[in-house]
RODO-2510 file (C-alpha; in nm, 4 decimals, decimal comma):
residues 371
     n   res          X          Y          Z
     1     m     2,6019    13,2126   -11,0511
     2     s     2,4960    13,0779   -11,3891
     3     g     2,2118    12,8521   -11,2718
     4     t     2,3853    12,5231   -11,3430
     5     e     2,5603    12,5345   -11,0063
     6     e     2,2388    12,4813   -10,8101
     7     r     2,1631    12,1580   -10,9955
     8     l     2,5165    12,0262   -10,9422
     9     v     2,5134    12,1183   -10,5721
    10     a     2,1759    11,9439   -10,5361
    11     d     2,3390    11,6368   -10,6865
    12     a     2,6169    11,6565   -10,4260
    13     f     2,3567    11,6732   -10,1486
    14     a     2,1495    11,3913   -10,2969
    15     s     2,4554    11,1666   -10,3174
    16     n     2,5554    11,2638    -9,9600
    17     w     2,9085    11,3529   -10,0767
    18     i     2,9558    11,6737    -9,8757
    19     a     3,2988    11,6621    -9,7133
    20     p     3,6292    11,7095    -9,8951
    21     l     3,6795    11,4752   -10,1913
    22     g     3,4049    11,3118   -10,3927
    23     p     3,2949    11,2706   -10,7543
    24     h     3,2533    11,6440   -10,8204
    25     v     3,6095    11,7091   -10,7022
    26     d     3,7399    11,4429   -10,9415
    27     a     3,5311    11,5807   -11,2279
    28     f     3,6282    11,9433   -11,1535
    29     e     3,9967    11,8478   -11,1673
    30     r     3,9535    11,6715   -11,5023
    31     e     3,7458    11,9500   -11,6532
    32     f     3,9736    12,2262   -11,5308
    33     a     4,2849    12,0497   -11,6603
    34     a     4,1163    12,0160   -12,0001
    35     e     4,0100    12,3830   -11,9975
    36     v     4,3619    12,5195   -11,9418
    37     g     4,5479    12,2446   -12,1269
    38     a     4,7353    12,1031   -11,8271
    39     p     4,8095    11,7315   -11,7861
    40     h     4,7208    11,7255   -11,4155
    41     a     4,5119    11,9336   -11,1731
    42     v     4,4554    11,9166   -10,7959
    43     a     4,1569    12,0973   -10,6404
    44     l     4,2469    12,2718   -10,3147
    45     s     4,1017    12,5007   -10,0506
    46     s     4,2639    12,8169   -10,1905
    47     g     4,5105    12,9496   -10,4434
    48     t     4,7448    13,0298   -10,1534
    49     a     4,7391    12,6635   -10,0476
    50     a     4,8202    12,5668   -10,4059
    51     l     5,1195    12,8022   -10,4134
    52     h     5,2424    12,6752   -10,0777
    53     l     5,2369    12,3143   -10,1990
    54     a     5,3885    12,4029   -10,5369
    55     l     5,6850    12,5754   -10,3746
    56     q     5,7401    12,2960   -10,1256
    57     l     5,7303    12,0339   -10,4008
    58     c     5,9798    12,2367   -10,6046
    59     g     6,2247    12,2041   -10,3167
    60     v     6,1931    12,5442   -10,1502
    61     g     6,3024    12,5316    -9,7881
    62     a     6,4577    12,7235    -9,5019
    63     g     6,7243    12,9734    -9,6051
    64     d     6,6429    12,9653    -9,9768
    65     e     6,5721    13,2691   -10,1911
    66     v     6,2718    13,2835   -10,4229
    67     l     6,2338    13,5553   -10,6867
    68     v     5,8785    13,6915   -10,7100
    69     s     5,6949    13,9805   -10,8752
    70     t     5,6733    14,2840   -10,6476
    71     l     5,3500    14,4216   -10,7968
    72     t     5,1088    14,1615   -10,6621
    73     f     4,8881    14,0635   -10,3705
    74     a     5,0605    13,9439   -10,0528
    75     a     4,9439    13,5854   -10,1120
    76     s     5,2053    13,5563   -10,3893
    77     a     5,4860    13,6129   -10,1397
    78     n     5,3499    13,4828    -9,8092
    79     p     5,3852    13,1092    -9,8900
    80     i     5,7566    13,1645    -9,9538
    81     t     5,7906    13,2653    -9,5905
    82     y     5,5799    12,9679    -9,4724
    83     l     5,8708    12,7500    -9,5842
    84     g     6,1365    12,9597    -9,4118
    85     a     6,2611    13,1018    -9,7422
    86     r     6,3178    13,4662    -9,8333
    87     p     6,1315    13,6546   -10,1070
    88     v     6,3415    13,8639   -10,3449
    89     f     6,1246    14,1062   -10,5408
    90     v     6,1433    14,1932   -10,9103
    91     d     5,9944    14,5058   -11,0679
    92     s     5,7369    14,5289   -11,3466
    93     e     5,7710    14,6333   -11,7097
    94     r     5,5322    14,8848   -11,8651
    95     v     5,3896    14,6688   -12,1451
    96     s     5,1924    14,4281   -11,9252
    97     w     5,2654    14,5568   -11,5716
    98     n     5,4063    14,2102   -11,4952
    99     m     5,7561    14,0929   -11,4043
   100     d     6,0340    14,2497   -11,6131
   101     p     6,2256    13,9632   -11,7844
   102     a     6,5454    14,1698   -11,8086
   103     l     6,5441    14,2461   -11,4361
   104     l     6,4740    13,8818   -11,3570
   105     e     6,7734    13,7790   -11,5698
   106     e     6,9866    14,0318   -11,3852
   107     a     6,8731    13,9037   -11,0449
   108     v     6,9330    13,5395   -11,1413
   109     e     7,2777    13,6037   -11,2931
   110     e     7,3867    13,8001   -10,9871
   111     r     7,2958    13,5103   -10,7588
   112     v     7,4431    13,2431   -10,9856
   113     r     7,7752    13,4306   -10,9970
   114     a     7,7711    13,4458   -10,6170
   115     g     7,7167    13,0688   -10,5987
   116     r     7,3674    13,0938   -10,4499
   117     p     7,1122    13,0556   -10,7295
   118     p     6,7497    13,1142   -10,6328
   119     r     6,5544    12,8020   -10,5463
   120     a     6,2500    12,9048   -10,7523
   121     v     6,0827    13,1877   -10,9424
   122     v     5,7188    13,2840   -10,8777
   123     l     5,5825    13,4618   -11,1840
   124     v     5,2545    13,6471   -11,1263
   125     h     5,0042    13,7184   -11,4054
   126     l     4,8262    14,0381   -11,2994
   127     y     4,4665    14,1525   -11,3383
   128     g     4,3871    13,9030   -11,6146
   129     q     4,6968    13,9589   -11,8275
   130     s     4,9759    13,7118   -11,8857
   131     a     5,3334    13,8116   -11,8190
   132     d     5,5892    13,7695   -12,0980
   133     v     5,6509    13,4057   -12,0093
   134     e     5,8934    13,2969   -12,2835
   135     p     6,2099    13,4863   -12,1782
   136     i     6,1403    13,4199   -11,8109
   137     a     6,0908    13,0465   -11,8657
   138     a     6,4044    13,0377   -12,0835
   139     c     6,6093    13,2002   -11,8064
   140     c     6,4782    12,9467   -11,5561
   141     r     6,5603    12,6551   -11,7897
   142     r     6,9167    12,7782   -11,8493
   143     h     6,9873    12,7827   -11,4793
   144     g     6,7789    12,4836   -11,3708
   145     i     6,5435    12,6947   -11,1586
   146     p     6,1828    12,5759   -11,1139
   147     l     5,9232    12,8192   -11,2462
   148     v     5,5950    12,8436   -11,0534
   149     e     5,3212    13,0573   -11,2067
   150     d     5,0701    13,2465   -10,9947
   151     a     4,7799    13,2649   -11,2391
   152     a     4,5203    13,3357   -10,9664
   153     e     4,4026    13,6464   -11,1531
   154     a     4,4525    13,5236   -11,5096
   155     l     4,2115    13,2371   -11,5748
   156     g     4,0703    13,2930   -11,9234
   157     a     4,3763    13,4820   -12,0505
   158     t     4,6210    13,3509   -12,3101
   159     y     4,9921    13,3723   -12,3860
   160     r     5,0721    13,2849   -12,7478
   161     g     4,7557    13,0747   -12,7553
   162     q     4,8283    12,8876   -12,4309
   163     a     4,6856    12,9419   -12,0832
   164     p     4,9150    13,1198   -11,8381
   165     g     4,9872    12,8874   -11,5486
   166     t     5,0785    12,5949   -11,7751
   167     f     5,4376    12,6822   -11,8701
   168     g     5,6257    12,6078   -11,5478
   169     e     5,6646    12,3134   -11,3148
   170     a     5,3395    12,4180   -11,1495
   171     g     5,0694    12,6801   -11,1870
   172     v     4,8143    12,7995   -10,9348
   173     f     4,4652    12,9419   -10,9785
   174     s     4,2139    13,0944   -10,7373
   175     f     3,8356    13,0646   -10,7120
   176     n     3,8000    13,3237   -10,4368
   177     g     3,4760    13,5219   -10,4365
   178     n     3,6209    13,8088   -10,6402
   179     k     3,7718    13,5981   -10,9204
   180     i     3,6345    13,5591   -11,2722
   181     i     3,4788    13,2275   -11,1667
   182     t     3,4283    13,1346   -10,8029
   183     t     3,3598    12,8430   -10,5720
   184     s     3,3230    13,0992   -10,2890
   185     g     3,6670    12,9844   -10,1761
   186     g     3,9028    12,7423   -10,3436
   187     g     4,1988    12,6984   -10,5729
   188     m     4,3665    12,4667   -10,8195
   189     l     4,7221    12,3472   -10,8673
   190     v     4,8153    12,2318   -11,2176
   191     a     5,1324    12,0463   -11,3058
   192     r     5,3082    11,8751   -11,5938
   193     s     5,4300    11,5983   -11,3656
   194     g     5,1878    11,3335   -11,2475
   195     e     5,4258    11,2601   -10,9613
   196     l     5,4163    11,6236   -10,8419
   197     a     5,0351    11,6294   -10,8635
   198     a     5,0030    11,3009   -10,6738
   199     h     5,2380    11,4255   -10,4019
   200     a     5,0445    11,7525   -10,3766
   201     r     4,7213    11,5562   -10,3399
   202     k     4,8753    11,3503   -10,0597
   203     l     5,0167    11,6515    -9,8721
   204     a     4,6819    11,8298    -9,9036
   205     t     4,5096    11,5370    -9,7319
   206     q     4,7215    11,5479    -9,4133
   207     a     4,9919    11,3405    -9,5889
   208     r     4,8247    11,0151    -9,4992
   209     d     5,0255    10,7143    -9,6177
   210     p     4,8490    10,4172    -9,7838
   211     a     4,7657    10,1981    -9,4862
   212     p     4,4484    10,0678    -9,3157
   213     h     4,5343    10,2835    -9,0126
   214     y     4,6447    10,6484    -8,9999
   215     e     5,0135    10,6417    -9,0925
   216     h     5,2143    10,9590    -9,1600
   217     s     5,5740    10,9756    -9,2803
   218     e     5,5735    11,3481    -9,3621
   219     i     5,3934    11,6620    -9,2473
   220     g     5,0725    11,7372    -9,4354
   221     y     4,7974    11,9954    -9,4531
   222     n     4,4184    12,0146    -9,4616
   223     y     4,4000    12,1738    -9,8062
   224     r     4,1451    11,9697   -10,0037
   225     l     3,8352    12,1202   -10,1646
   226     s     3,4884    12,0022   -10,0643
   227     n     3,2647    11,8128   -10,3042
   228     v     2,9977    12,0844   -10,2707
   229     l     3,2339    12,3658   -10,3674
   230     a     3,3705    12,1584   -10,6543
   231     a     3,0127    12,1242   -10,7822
   232     i     2,9858    12,5038   -10,7860
   233     g     3,3183    12,5234   -10,9670
   234     r     3,2016    12,2850   -11,2378
   235     g     2,8994    12,5040   -11,3071
   236     q     3,1137    12,8169   -11,3129
   237     l     3,3706    12,6637   -11,5447
   238     r     3,1011    12,6093   -11,8060
   239     v     3,0437    12,9843   -11,8348
   240     l     3,4073    13,0960   -11,8209
   241     a     3,3999    13,2166   -12,1821
   242     d     3,0874    13,4224   -12,1058
   243     r     3,2550    13,5727   -11,8004
   244     v     3,5611    13,6734   -12,0032
   245     a     3,3378    13,8269   -12,2706
   246     a     3,1505    14,0267   -12,0047
   247     r     3,4729    14,1549   -11,8471
   248     r     3,6128    14,2541   -12,1838
   249     a     3,2876    14,4351   -12,2635
   250     n     3,3248    14,6300   -11,9375
   251     f     3,6742    14,7331   -12,0434
   252     d     3,5536    14,8380   -12,3885
   253     f     3,2869    15,0630   -12,2327
   254     y     3,5406    15,2265   -12,0013
   255     a     3,7870    15,2640   -12,2889
   256     r     3,5264    15,4426   -12,5044
   257     h     3,4269    15,6899   -12,2353
   258     l     3,7483    15,7378   -12,0366
   259     g     4,0319    15,6308   -12,2624
   260     g     4,0378    15,9513   -12,4639
   261     l     4,0550    16,1843   -12,1646
   262     p     4,3824    16,3668   -12,0975
   263     g     4,5959    16,1933   -11,8375
   264     v     4,4045    15,8617   -11,8477
   265     e     4,5785    15,5416   -11,9567
   266     l     4,4024    15,2073   -11,9268
   267     q     4,6104    14,8951   -11,8721
   268     p     4,7357    14,7984   -12,2184
   269     e     4,6795    14,4563   -12,3693
   270     a     5,0213    14,3023   -12,4299
   271     p     5,0831    14,1860   -12,7884
   272     w     5,1583    13,8271   -12,6865
   273     g     4,8086    13,7222   -12,5806
   274     t     4,4516    13,7898   -12,4778
   275     h     4,3759    13,9855   -12,1614
   276     s     4,0731    13,8478   -11,9757
   277     r     4,0140    14,1948   -11,8247
   278     w     3,9372    14,0335   -11,4881
   279     l     3,9720    14,3885   -11,3613
   280     t     3,9718    14,7096   -11,5612
   281     c     4,2602    14,9191   -11,4319
   282     l     4,3856    15,2615   -11,5285
   283     t     4,6519    15,5114   -11,4324
   284     l     4,5987    15,8842   -11,3919
   285     d     4,8332    16,1734   -11,4584
   286     a     4,6915    16,4152   -11,2033
   287     r     4,8109    16,7306   -11,3769
   288     a     4,6636    16,6367   -11,7149
   289     f     4,3438    16,4758   -11,5838
   290     g     4,2616    16,7296   -11,3130
   291     a     4,2595    16,4890   -11,0161
   292     d     4,4904    16,2284   -10,8725
   293     r     4,4033    15,8649   -10,8113
   294     e     4,3057    15,9153   -10,4494
   295     r     4,0773    16,2075   -10,5228
   296     v     3,9000    15,9982   -10,7858
   297     r     3,8721    15,6996   -10,5525
   298     l     3,7180    15,9137   -10,2791
   299     a     3,4781    16,0741   -10,5274
   300     l     3,3599    15,7266   -10,6274
   301     e     3,3312    15,6224   -10,2630
   302     a     3,1132    15,9275   -10,1935
   303     e     2,8700    15,7874   -10,4520
   304     n     2,8808    15,4368   -10,3009
   305     i     3,1012    15,3032   -10,5819
   306     e     3,3894    15,0858   -10,4672
   307     a     3,7247    15,1285   -10,6390
   308     r     4,0697    15,0396   -10,5104
   309     p     4,4304    15,1355   -10,5772
   310     l     4,6473    14,8857   -10,7618
   311     w     4,8392    14,6402   -10,5449
   312     k     5,0890    14,8123   -10,3189
   313     p     5,4228    14,6578   -10,4204
   314     m     5,5587    14,3951   -10,1859
   315     h     5,8926    14,5713   -10,1433
   316     l     5,7021    14,8669    -9,9924
   317     q     5,5040    14,6524    -9,7461
   318     p     5,6076    14,6852    -9,3791
   319     v     5,6104    14,3067    -9,3354
   320     f     5,8779    14,2729    -9,6085
   321     a     6,0822    14,5811    -9,5165
   322     g     6,4523    14,5402    -9,5872
   323     l     6,4200    14,2535    -9,8332
   324     p     6,5929    14,3013   -10,1699
   325     c     6,4118    14,4293   -10,4763
   326     h     6,5493    14,4522   -10,8290
   327     g     6,4112    14,7779   -10,9605
   328     g     6,0872    14,8931   -10,8031
   329     a     6,0215    15,2339   -10,9570
   330     v     5,7757    15,1071   -11,2195
   331     a     5,5639    14,9136   -10,9687
   332     q     5,5692    15,2070   -10,7270
   333     d     5,4573    15,4496   -10,9979
   334     l     5,1749    15,2183   -11,1058
   335     f     5,0591    15,1867   -10,7441
   336     e     5,0671    15,5618   -10,6819
   337     r     4,8715    15,6464   -10,9986
   338     g     4,6668    15,3308   -11,0568
   339     l     4,3021    15,2550   -10,9840
   340     c     4,0917    14,9392   -11,0264
   341     l     3,7388    15,0200   -11,1433
   342     p     3,4248    14,8108   -11,0761
   343     s     3,4550    14,5125   -11,3118
   344     g     3,1976    14,2489   -11,2145
   345     s     3,0540    14,0262   -11,4841
   346     a     2,6972    14,1275   -11,3924
   347     l     2,7446    14,5040   -11,4304
   348     t     2,4865    14,6685   -11,6536
   349     e     2,5534    14,9484   -11,8978
   350     a     2,3737    15,1806   -11,6533
   351     d     2,6138    15,0731   -11,3783
   352     l     2,9146    15,1363   -11,6007
   353     a     2,7784    15,4740   -11,7101
   354     r     2,7374    15,5733   -11,3453
   355     v     3,1023    15,4894   -11,2755
   356     v     3,2177    15,6777   -11,5841
   357     r     3,0209    15,9905   -11,4899
   358     a     3,1698    15,9899   -11,1398
   359     v     3,5254    15,9507   -11,2710
   360     r     3,4799    16,2238   -11,5303
   361     r     3,3271    16,4667   -11,2783
   362     a     3,6146    16,4097   -11,0374
   363     g     3,8575    16,5339   -11,3018
   364     g     3,6377    16,8154   -11,4309
   365     h     3,5176    16,6313   -11,7439
   366     p     3,1403    16,6162   -11,6884
   367     d     3,0145    16,4985   -12,0280
   368     a     2,7923    16,1917   -11,9753
   369     p     2,8452    15,8735   -12,1796
   370     r     2,5972    15,8037   -12,4564
   371     g     2,6452    15,4251   -12,4883
***
């Protein structure tokens, strides 16, 4: 927390606006839309809720296919199944670790030729880095396919000077406790269309029709953000640039002390934008480094340092077994060799040095960092 949040939450309590909706929700939506450059924003209970509504409002329904990045968290794919649709997974490219535009084109063309174009594309921006949006958006435009961006991990990043999440019909962001800014739990849907945003707002409030009594002409959800959490979000938003700077400083420290070791490759920064470095991630060549990813992870765990493998690709998850995947080898290789290092904005140089020493020792490279 930055300190501003406490004052804004106190204001919410003093005004007695506690439950979902209220002046802080309205202000958070306006301020967030301005921050990312989106015309409209809708504050919701989670990024997953935002993705669910975005897909529904783009027409996804039972029996449809939706193309989605395979290297991602399950929340990118789960909402597709909420609507009775089927995820079709697309592999990563090496430059950004995000969806491969060439494989997406291949998957779309194959389905168009068969007379069953996908209903939507969900493009994920991983670990604070934008995917290569331009060719993917162009493919979607050519075939009239709605593009929904999962930018849950990429707030503070850029793609050709623009915020990821603002190129498609809708974009979704997360304020979960582990994100670069947090409301403890919450999300945001952004959209170019005021009509889509208004409909999302209605569906998120149990789809109540305008009437003096409770009238419902469609099924809705309880997805709205509380005024108290929105107050926290407003305080967090004001220090987003500081958070990005802190995360990038973490990466720079790791790069100085680990990046030159044999067999270590940190996630590259793609040439089309700025990586927020929400997480610092690396891959290990076990033979060159002296230890594989799992040995390093366990060595860190033994010193009470939490690190995790990269996302296990969706096409390898038991719950999605048998579903199609275009490619898959790149995402699988990244998962098998990749590790996410501690990346919190409040880490001190001493904390970072402790992580570095543990990683180096695990691979037989014991020299301690000097700053």
